[in-house]
Every structure is written in structure tokens, then in C-alpha cells.
C-alpha positions in Angstrom: 0.0 0.0 0.0 1.3 3.5 -0.9 0.5 6.1 1.7 1.5 9.7 1.1 1.7 12.2 4.0 1.6 15.9 3.8 3.3 18.3 6.3 2.0 21.8 6.8 2.8 24.5 9.4 0.7 27.6 8.9 -2.2 28.3 6.6 -2.4 32.1 6.4 -1.3 35.1 4.3 2.4 35.6 4.8 2.8 38.6 7.2 5.3 41.4 6.6 8.5 40.6 8.4 8.1 36.8 8.3 11.6 35.1 8.3 10.7 31.5 7.6 8.3 32.1 4.7 8.4 28.4 3.8 6.3 27.7 6.9 3.3 29.3 5.2 0.6 28.1 2.8 -2.0 30.7 1.7 -5.7 30.0 2.4 -6.4 30.0 -1.4 -3.7 27.4 -2.0 -4.9 25.3 0.8 -8.5 25.2 -0.5 -7.2 24.3 -4.0 -5.2 21.5 -2.5 -8.2 20.1 -0.5 -10.4 20.3 -3.6 -7.7 18.3 -5.5 -7.6 15.6 -2.8 -11.4 15.2 -2.9 -11.5 15.2 -6.7 -8.9 12.5 -6.8 -10.7 10.4 -4.2 -8.3 10.7 -1.3 -9.6 9.8 2.1 -7.9 11.0 5.3 -6.6 8.4 7.7 -4.9 8.7 11.1 -1.7 7.2 12.2 -3.7 4.8 14.3 -5.4 3.6 11.1 -2.0 3.2 9.4 -0.4 1.3 12.4 -3.5 -1.0 12.7 -3.2 -1.8 9.0 0.5 -2.6 9.4 -0.4 -5.0 12.3 -3.0 -6.7 10.1 -5.8 -5.4 12.2 -7.6 -3.2 9.6 -7.9 -2.1 6.0 -7.1 1.3 4.4 -9.1 3.1 1.8 -8.0 2.8 -1.8 -6.4 6.3 -1.7 -5.3 7.1 1.9 -3.7 10.4 2.8 -2.2 11.6 6.1 -2.6 15.3 6.5 -0.4 16.8 9.3 0.5 20.1 10.9 3.7 20.7 12.9 4.0 23.0 15.9 0.3 23.5 16.6 -0.1 27.2 15.7 -3.4 28.5 17.0 -4.2 30.1 13.7 -5.0 26.7 12.1 -8.1 26.5 14.4 -9.5 29.6 12.6 -9.3 28.4 9.0 -7.3 25.2 8.2 -9.1 22.7 10.5 -12.6 23.9 9.7 -11.7 23.9 6.0 -10.6 20.3 6.3 -13.9 19.3 7.9 -15.8 21.2 5.2 -14.1 18.9 2.7 -14.7 15.8 4.8 -11.1 15.5 5.8 -9.2 15.7 9.0 -5.6 16.2 10.2 -3.1 15.1 12.8 -1.6 18.1 14.7 1.8 17.7 16.4 2.0 20.0 19.4 4.9 21.1 21.6 3.6 20.2 25.1 5.9 22.4 27.1 4.9 25.5 25.2 1.1 25.1 25.0 -0.5 28.5 25.3 2.8 30.2 24.5 4.6 31.0 21.3 7.2 29.6 18.9 10.2 30.4 21.1 12.4 27.9 19.4 12.5 30.4 16.4 13.8 33.4 18.3 14.4 35.4 15.2 10.9 34.7 13.8 7.6 36.5 14.4 6.1 35.1 17.5 2.7 33.6 17.1 0.4 31.9 19.6 0.4 28.1 19.9 -2.4 25.7 20.9 -3.5 26.0 24.5 -4.6 22.9 26.5 -8.2 23.8 25.7 -7.3 24.2 22.0 -5.9 20.6 22.0 -9.1 19.3 23.5 -11.2 21.4 21.0 -9.3 20.0 18.0 -9.7 16.5 19.3 -13.4 17.0 20.0 -13.8 18.1 16.3 -12.3 14.8 15.1 -8.7 15.8 14.5 -5.8 13.8 16.0 -3.3 15.4 18.3 0.2 13.9 18.7 3.6 14.8 20.1 6.2 17.2 18.7 8.3 16.8 21.8 8.3 19.0 24.9 10.3 22.1 23.9 11.1 21.6 20.1 14.8 21.2 20.7 16.9 19.4 18.1 17.1 15.9 19.5 20.2 15.1 17.4 22.3 17.3 19.5 21.1 16.5 22.9 22.6 14.0 25.3 20.6 10.8 25.0 19.0 11.1 28.5 17.8 14.7 27.7 16.5 13.6 24.3 14.6 10.7 26.0 13.1 13.1 28.5 11.9 15.4 25.7 10.2 12.5 24.0 8.8 10.7 27.0 7.5 13.7 29.0 5.7 15.1 26.0 3.9 11.8 25.4 2.8 11.5 29.0 1.7 15.1 29.3 -0.3 14.9 26.1 -2.0 11.7 27.2 -3.2 13.4 30.3 -4.7 16.2 28.2 -6.4 14.1 25.6 -7.3 11.3 28.0 -6.0 8.7 25.5 -2.9 7.1 24.0 -0.3 9.2 22.2 1.8 6.9 20.0 3.4 9.1 17.3 6.1 11.8 17.4 7.1 14.3 14.8 10.8 14.9 15.3 11.7 18.6 15.4 13.4 19.8 12.3 12.4 16.5 10.5 15.7 14.8 10.1 16.4 12.6 13.1 19.6 10.6 13.6 19.2 6.9 14.0 19.7 7.0 17.7 16.8 9.5 18.0 14.5 7.1 16.2 15.6 4.3 18.6 14.9 6.6 21.6 11.4 7.2 20.3 10.7 3.6 20.7 12.2 3.5 24.2 10.0 6.5 25.1 6.8 4.5 24.3 6.0 5.6 20.8 4.9 3.3 18.0 6.0 5.6 15.2 7.8 8.8 14.3 7.6 11.1 11.3 10.3 12.9 9.3 10.3 15.3 6.4 11.3 13.7 3.1 9.8 14.1 -0.3 8.8 10.5 -0.7 5.6 8.4 0.0 5.4 5.6 2.4 5.4 1.9 1.5 4.7 -1.1 3.7 8.4 -1.5 4.1 9.0 2.1 5.3 10.2 2.1 8.9 7.5 3.1 11.3 10.0 5.4 13.1 10.9 7.1 9.8 7.6 7.7 8.1 8.0 10.2 5.3 6.1 13.5 4.9 6.1 15.8 1.9 6.5 19.4 3.0 4.0 21.8 1.6 4.5 25.5 1.5 3.6 28.7 -0.5 5.9 27.7 -3.3 4.1 24.4 -3.9 2.2 24.8 -7.2 -0.9 22.9 -8.1 1.1 20.9 -10.6 3.8 20.1 -8.1 1.2 19.1 -5.5 -0.4 16.7 -8.1 3.0 15.4 -9.2 4.0 14.6 -5.6 0.9 12.6 -5.0 0.7 10.7 -8.4 4.3 10.3 -9.4 6.3 9.8 -6.2 4.8 6.4 -5.7 6.9 5.2 -8.7 10.1 6.6 -7.2 10.7 3.7 -4.8 12.3 3.9 -1.5 
């Protein structure tokens, strides 16, 4: 089974003074992309669905798609998540548990924008979206001593489980390019899967702790979006 995953950060007009412009997709682009997904028959799945399928405990739709948001910017509550629901889709939002209700402090040179609060996490979950871990403080785990990296992973999972009152089994590694030892630590911390950023789709043979996501931003044209979904499946591992 071929399973593409999309990675977004913010769906908004790019504000004056933004440093990391590649974190943005405009609302118009986002709606165009959602319409394409529906036109081509894609159905949103969760990581729970994917992992159950891999264990032989469930089936996936003919054209599954994982739609994800990193960091948990509060602005996605205002437009992106409702737009997904209007198109009969849903997302997985990866939140930084130690900064809930605060701002993107890990990007000190970037405009500071509010992140999900605890109530926002519960609101998104109640609306049918999944909320999973993006560690506790968004530090680059590759450069932390292993005990500190393990703490970032484990504490985030446990904190989020208390908030959503349910299991948290997937982590999005900050910066999207984890070293092998970080993927190993994710398993030690109690996760069943981890996601990276790589312009490839997922096959049954793709490691559960290195599931690929295609980064989407304001430079992603309609043709590029379509190509990534229809042609990357032939590119192999």
C-alpha cells in the first residue's frame, strides 16, 4: 500500500516581516489542494489507522492520505481545520507540550505567534482531529545527550496523554531529520511511530519510526502538488 503524508505548518497570508516564509501556505492554496484531494478520491486516515493496517488489524481506503500540521499554531483553528472538515477530511496536529499556550520560542528570530493551549488541544480532538507529540520544547534531539532527548520524548507523550485522555503513539521529530539513535529513543519513550520530512511516499516496508512526509509551502504549485501525489509512488524507497 502506498500512503502519502503531507506536512504543513501555517495556513495564512504571509505577514510582513516573516523570516521563515516556507512555513506558510495561503488559504487560497490550501483550499485548492483540498479540492484536488477530494476530486482524486483521497480519504484522510490517522496514524492509528496506518499502524493498525500494518499490524494486520484493519484495512485502508484505496487512496489514503495523512494530513499533518507541525507545531500547533493556534491560527490553524481559525481556518485550516474547519476547511478540512468542510471537505470531509481531518488532520493530525503535532504539538509542543511544554509550550502550550505560549509562542514559537524555538524560532527566536521569527515573528512570535500563539500556539495551541490545553483547551485548544481538546477542542481540536473533539472536532475529530488527532493530536500527537512534537516533543516537549522543540529542541533538536540530534544534538542533545541521550538522557535529555529521551526526556523530551517521554515527557511530551505522557503530558499529552493526560490532556487528551487517550494514547499518544506518534512523534514528529523537530526539524524533521532525526539521527538513527533518536528514532531508537522514540521507541524507548513508548511511541509506536515517528515522522520525518522527506519528499517521498510511504510503503509497507518504510520504517515506522521514519515515516516520510512531503513538506507543503507557499511555493508548492498545483502541478507540483499533483506530481508529488501521483508520481512519487513510482520513485521507490
